[in-house]
N, C-alpha and C positions, 0 to 999 in steps of 0.2 A: 490610487489604484494603478498598478503597473500594467501597461499594455504589452502583451507578448506578441512577437512577430509571428504571424500565422504562416504555416508552410504552404507553398503553392499547391493548388489542387492539381491532381493528375487526371488527365483525360485519356480515354482509349477509343480507338475507332478501328473498324475492320479494314484491312488492307485492300485497296482497290485493285492492285496488280494480281494478287493470287486469290482474292475473294475469301480471305480468312482461312485458306487451306495451308498456306506456308510453302506450297510448291506450285510450280507452273508447268503444265503439260502442253506441249505443242507437237504438231505433226510435221514430220520431215518427209517430203515427197521426193522419191527417186525418179520415177517415170510416170508421166501422165499422158493418157490417150483418151480423148473425148471425156466421157464420164467415169472412166476407169482409171485408177491410179494405184501405184505400188509405193509403199512407204512404211514408215515405222514411227511410233510415238516416242518422244523424249521427255524426260522429266528433269527439271532443274530446280534448285532452291531459289526462293524469292529473295532478291537483294534489297528490296525496299523495306521489308519488315524483318529481315534476318531469319526467315523461316518460322516466325512466331505466329503469324496470322493476324496480329494486332499491331497497330502503331500507337505508341504512348508518347504524350507530350504534356508539358506543364502549362498552366493557365497563362503564364506570362507570354507565351508564344502564340496564343490564340488571338486572332484579329477579329474584333467585334464587327458586326454588320452595321452599316450606316443607317441612321434613321431616314426613312423615305420622305420625311418632311424637310430634309436638308436641302438647301439651295443648290448644292452641287449636283443633285440628281436631275437629269434633263426630262424625266418622265413624270414630273409632278402634275 
């Protein structure tokens, strides 16, 4: 029986920078006096996910969690 090399699994996660929206909105303040401020909102594309909202990576780049019974963990 010939073993075929399986393709790496693709994982997706929601981008933490834009929270899955693909764009980041931030407020630009011009003048602020006590609780009153004058400003405007700016929108820019998310550079972390290239405005897709999801980050894709293959399984070879995933770092597995250590087993908590490992001797390297000081909290045993």
